[in-house]
C-alpha positions in Angstrom: -9.7 -3.4 27.4 -6.1 -4.5 26.6 -4.1 -2.3 24.5 -4.1 -4.5 21.7 -7.8 -4.8 21.9 -8.3 -1.2 21.7 -5.2 -0.7 18.8 -7.3 -3.6 16.8 -10.6 -2.2 17.3 -9.5 1.1 16.2 -8.1 -0.3 13.0 -11.3 -2.1 11.8 -13.2 0.9 11.9 -11.4 1.9 8.5 -13.1 -1.0 7.0 -16.6 -1.6 8.9 -16.6 2.6 8.2 -15.2 2.7 4.8 -15.8 -1.5 3.3 -18.0 -2.9 5.4 -19.4 -5.4 2.8 -16.0 -6.3 2.1 -15.2 -7.0 5.7 -18.4 -9.2 6.3 -17.6 -11.1 3.3 -13.8 -11.9 4.0 -14.7 -12.6 8.0 -17.4 -15.1 6.9 -15.6 -16.9 4.8 -11.6 -16.8 6.0 -12.4 -20.3 8.1 -11.2 -22.3 4.9 -8.1 -21.7 2.9 -9.9 -21.6 -0.3 -13.1 -20.6 -1.0 -15.2 -20.8 -4.1 -18.1 -18.0 -4.5 -20.7 -19.4 -7.2 -19.5 -20.5 -10.3 -16.2 -17.9 -11.2 -14.7 -16.4 -8.0 -12.3 -17.8 -5.5 -11.3 -16.3 -2.4 -8.1 -17.3 -1.0 -7.3 -17.0 2.7 -4.4 -19.3 3.3 -0.8 -18.5 3.1 0.3 -21.8 1.0 -2.5 -20.9 -1.2 -2.0 -17.6 -1.6 1.5 -17.6 -2.4 0.7 -21.2 -4.4 -1.7 -18.5 -6.8 0.9 -16.0 -7.0 3.9 -18.0 -8.1 2.6 -21.2 -9.5 -0.4 -20.4 -11.4 -0.5 -18.2 -14.8 -2.6 -14.9 -14.0 -4.1 -12.6 -16.5 -2.7 -9.3 -16.0 -5.0 -7.1 -18.3 -8.4 -8.8 -17.5 -11.4 -6.5 -16.1 -11.3 -6.3 -12.6 -7.7 -6.3 -12.0 -5.1 -3.6 -11.6 -3.8 -3.8 -15.1 -7.2 -3.9 -16.5 -8.4 -0.6 -14.6 -5.0 0.8 -15.9 -6.0 0.2 -19.4 -9.7 1.1 -18.7 -8.4 4.9 -17.6 -5.9 4.5 -20.7 -3.3 4.1 -19.0 -1.5 1.1 -20.8 1.8 -0.3 -21.5 2.5 0.3 -17.4 4.0 -2.5 -15.0 0.9 -3.7 -14.1 -0.5 -4.8 -17.5 3.0 -5.9 -19.3 3.4 -9.2 -20.9 5.9 -11.2 -20.9 9.6 -10.4 -21.2 8.5 -6.2 -20.8 7.1 -7.0 -17.3 10.0 -8.7 -16.5 12.7 -5.9 -17.8 10.3 -3.3 -16.2 10.1 -4.7 -12.9 14.1 -5.4 -12.7 14.8 -1.6 -13.6 12.1 -0.7 -10.8 13.7 -2.9 -8.0 17.2 -2.0 -8.8 15.5 1.9 -8.6 14.3 1.1 -4.9 17.1 -1.2 -3.9 19.3 -0.3 -1.1 21.4 2.5 -2.4 18.1 3.9 -4.2 16.4 3.9 -0.9 19.2 5.7 0.8 19.6 8.2 -1.8 15.8 8.6 -1.5 15.9 9.3 2.4 17.4 12.9 1.6 14.1 13.5 -0.2 11.8 12.5 2.9 13.4 12.2 6.2 14.2 16.3 6.5 10.5 17.0 5.9 9.2 14.7 8.5 11.6 16.0 10.7 10.3 19.8 10.0 6.3 18.4 10.5 7.0 16.9 13.5 8.4 19.8 15.2 4.9 20.8 17.0 5.0 17.7 19.3 7.6 19.2 21.5 6.1 21.9 21.7 2.7 20.9 23.0 1.1 20.7 19.7 -0.7 18.1 17.4 0.1 16.4 13.8 -2.2 14.9 11.5 -0.2 12.0 9.9 -2.4 11.8 6.8 -1.7 14.6 5.5 2.2 14.4 6.3 2.2 10.8 4.9 0.7 12.2 1.6 3.5 14.8 1.5 6.0 12.7 2.1 5.2 10.1 -0.5 4.7 13.5 -2.9 8.2 14.0 -2.2 9.5 10.3 -2.9 7.6 10.4 -6.2 9.0 13.7 -6.8 12.9 12.5 -6.1 11.7 9.4 -8.0 10.3 11.0 -11.3 10.4 14.8 -11.3 7.7 16.5 -13.2 8.7 15.9 -16.9 11.4 13.5 -16.6 9.5 10.7 -17.4 9.8 7.4 -15.5 12.8 7.0 -13.0 12.6 3.6 -13.5 13.4 3.7 -17.3 16.1 6.1 -16.9 18.6 3.9 -14.9 20.1 7.0 -13.5 18.6 6.7 -9.9 16.5 9.1 -7.8 16.5 12.7 -8.5 18.4 14.6 -6.1 16.0 16.7 -4.3 12.2 16.4 -3.5 11.0 19.7 -5.3 8.8 22.6 -4.0 6.3 21.2 -1.5 3.7 22.5 -3.4 4.9 20.1 -6.5 4.9 17.2 -3.8 1.2 18.0 -2.4 -0.2 18.6 -5.8 1.3 15.6 -6.7 -0.2 13.3 -4.2 -3.7 14.6 -4.4 -3.7 14.3 -7.8 -2.2 10.4 -7.2 -4.8 10.1 -4.8 -7.6 10.7 -6.7 -6.6 8.5 -9.5 -6.5 5.8 -6.8 -10.2 6.3 -5.6 -11.1 6.5 -8.8 -9.8 3.1 -10.5 -8.4 1.0 -7.8 -11.3 0.9 -5.3 -13.1 -0.5 -8.6 -11.4 -3.4 -7.8 -13.1 -4.0 -4.4 -16.0 -6.5 -4.5 -19.7 -4.6 -4.8 -22.2 -3.2 -7.7 -20.6 -1.3 -10.4 -20.2 2.4 -10.1 -21.8 4.7 -12.5 -19.4 7.2 -14.2 -16.1 4.9 -12.5 -14.4 4.8 -16.0 -15.3 8.3 -16.8 -13.6 9.3 -13.3 -10.3 7.0 -13.5 -9.8 8.4 -17.1 -9.9 12.4 -16.0 -7.9 11.2 -12.9 -5.2 9.5 -14.8 -5.0 12.6 -17.3 -4.9 14.9 -14.6 -1.9 12.7 -12.6 -0.1 12.8 -16.2 -0.4 16.4 -16.9 1.0 17.2 -13.3 4.1 14.9 -14.0 4.8 17.1 -17.2 5.0 15.8 -21.1 8.2 13.8 -20.4 6.0 11.3 -18.2 5.3 7.4 -19.2 2.5 5.6 -18.4 5.1 3.7 -16.0 5.6 6.7 -14.1 1.7 7.6 -13.8 1.1 4.5 -12.3 4.4 4.5 -9.7 2.8 7.9 -8.4 -0.6 6.0 -7.7 0.9 3.1 -6.1 3.2 4.8 -3.8 1.3 7.6 -2.6 -1.8 5.4 -2.3 -0.2 2.5 0.0 1.8 5.2 1.9 -1.1 7.1 3.0 -3.1 3.9 3.6 -0.2 2.5 6.1 1.9 4.9 7.9 -1.0 6.3 9.8 -2.9 2.9 10.5 0.5 1.7 11.8 1.4 4.5 13.9 -2.2 4.3 15.5 -1.8 0.8 16.3 1.9 1.5 17.6 0.5 4.1 19.8 -2.9 2.3 20.9 -0.8 -0.8 21.8 1.6 1.2 23.8 4.7 -0.2 21.4 6.8 2.9 21.7 9.0 1.2 23.9 10.3 -1.3 20.9 9.9 1.3 18.3 12.9 3.2 20.3 14.5 0.6 20.0 17.1 0.1 17.1 17.8 -3.2 17.4 13.8 -4.1 17.2 12.5 -1.1 15.6 13.1 -3.1 11.7 10.7 -6.2 13.4 8.3 -3.7 14.6 7.9 -2.4 11.5 7.4 -5.6 9.3 4.8 -6.6 12.3 2.8 -3.2 12.0 2.9 -3.4 8.1 1.5 -7.1 8.4 -1.2 -6.5 10.6 -2.4 -2.9 9.1 -1.9 -4.6 5.5 -2.2 -1.4 3.2 -3.3 -3.7 -0.1 -5.6 -6.1 2.0 -6.9 -7.9 -0.9 -4.9 -8.1 -4.4 -7.5 -8.9 -7.3 -6.5 -11.5 -9.8 -8.1 -13.3 -12.6 -6.7 -17.1 -14.4 -5.0 -17.0 -17.4 -4.8 -20.8 -17.7 -6.3 -23.7 -15.5 -4.9 -25.2 -12.5 -5.3 -25.2 -8.6 -4.9 -23.3 -5.2 -4.8 -24.8 -2.4 -5.9 -28.2 -3.6 -8.9 -26.4 -5.2 -9.2 -26.3 -9.0 -9.0 -23.3 -10.8 -10.6 -22.6 -14.3 -9.5 -19.9 -17.0 -10.7 -16.6 -16.4 -11.9 -17.7 -13.1 -11.5 -14.5 -10.6 -9.3 -14.9 -7.3 -9.8 -12.6 -4.9 -6.3 -12.9 -2.9 -6.7 -12.0 0.8 -3.1 -10.8 1.8 -3.9 -9.8 5.1 -5.1 -13.3 6.2 -2.5 -14.9 4.2 0.3 -13.2 6.8 -2.2 -13.6 9.8 -2.9 -10.0 10.6 -6.6 -11.5 11.8 -4.8 -13.9 14.0 -1.5 -12.7 16.3 -1.1 -8.9 17.2 2.4 -7.1 16.2 5.5 -7.8 18.3 9.1 -6.9 17.3 10.3 -9.5 20.4 8.6 -12.1 19.0 7.8 -11.6 15.4 6.0 -13.5 12.5 8.2 -16.0 10.5 9.3 -12.8 7.4 8.2 -15.5 4.6 4.8 -14.8 6.3 4.5 -11.3 7.3 5.9 -9.8 3.8 3.2 -12.0 2.1 1.2 -8.3 2.6 3.5 -7.3 -0.2 3.1 -10.2 -2.4 5.7 -13.1 -3.3 7.6 -14.3 -6.3 7.5 -12.3 -9.6 4.2 -10.7 -8.5 6.2 -8.9 -4.6 6.0 -5.5 -4.8 9.0 -3.6 -5.9 8.3 -0.9 -3.1 8.7 -3.2 0.0 12.7 -1.9 1.0 11.2 1.6 0.9 8.1 1.0 2.9 9.8 -0.6 5.6 12.2 2.0 5.6 10.2 5.0 6.0 7.7 3.5 8.0 11.1 2.5 10.7 12.2 6.1 10.2 8.7 7.5 11.6 8.3 5.3 14.3 12.1 6.2 15.2 11.5 10.1 15.2 7.5 9.8 16.9 9.5 7.5 19.6 10.6 10.2 21.7 7.4 11.8 22.2 5.7 8.5 22.7 2.0 10.4 20.8 -1.2 9.2 21.5 -4.4 9.5 19.2 -6.7 12.4 19.7 -8.8 12.5 17.1 -9.3 9.8 13.9 -12.0 10.3 11.1 -12.1 7.2 8.7 -11.7 8.2 4.3 -15.2 6.5 2.8 -13.7 7.4 -0.2 -9.8 5.8 -0.1 -9.3 2.8 -2.8 -7.6 1.0 0.3 -8.6 1.4 3.6 -7.6 4.3 5.8 -7.8 7.5 7.9 -8.9 10.4 6.2 -7.3 12.5 9.5 -5.6 11.0 12.5 -4.3 13.3 14.8 -1.4 12.8 17.3 0.1 14.8 20.5 3.1 14.0 22.8 2.2 12.2 26.0 2.0 14.3 28.7 
């Protein structure tokens, strides 16, 4: 078995053990750029069709089965995911400014010292579980961005708050955000309705907002959910792939690490499926679309995650690789932060050349990921 095969097989477990029906559906239909299922659902796999759906087709942000619809079902309304028109554009612009180059550099002071402390057991022969580490890093970032009781940092215009806050607060915030994600975002995936899912989503959202404090708005809660959920899904999977495929030489090279980071994010695709609903008729990849049609946009296939292994020396074209973060007006404002954080984690781990000694899939998580991923420095 080659190292790339070992890495791909391990990563496939997060789908087969937690989302087997979804994985089978996507694998069976990926041979065509767009495929219609029944009368009202389209699966979009091709890069061009995926980009077309996000940039040219009017989308209903509040329809059931979308992120905005889940937010409203959980009574977390007027958030970035379900705003319309100028309000949506303004909110995205404010968040993009907060998570721009300057803001991302400031946030590094919140998570990087914490990362180095948590990796201290490796040179001593100890082990590190990367899942709680990722959760703590994400909590520290959210705490720095918002701060309990501060409201949404993206609306203040003052930049990130200067410190990560107490570790206990960061962890509690991250755990509450993960619970909210498991209760609401998971309901987007294909499959039968889950009894009590809506009530559980409401309770989880209320707990998260209580931890954020009385000054926190709905946008703050959803930002916390998105940041924690994607970080906890992405970082451990990317590190496991890097370890299994023997890519630590690239991670240790400052010239190659940025490209390797993009490549690992491309193949792991933390948000592999984007559920959307068409607000008006049109076409995607030559396939007619009616208003109300449900679109399942398969980010991992659009980015070629199933076709080519990650390689910082021969990376995919950036316009394709970064489709895992969406496109156009629907691109993720946190993409820069995600790349910066993963690059920092890879660079910190590279001197130890860690290997995976234990891995358990998280069967409850909203996104495919590990419940535990323990690494140890190579002998």
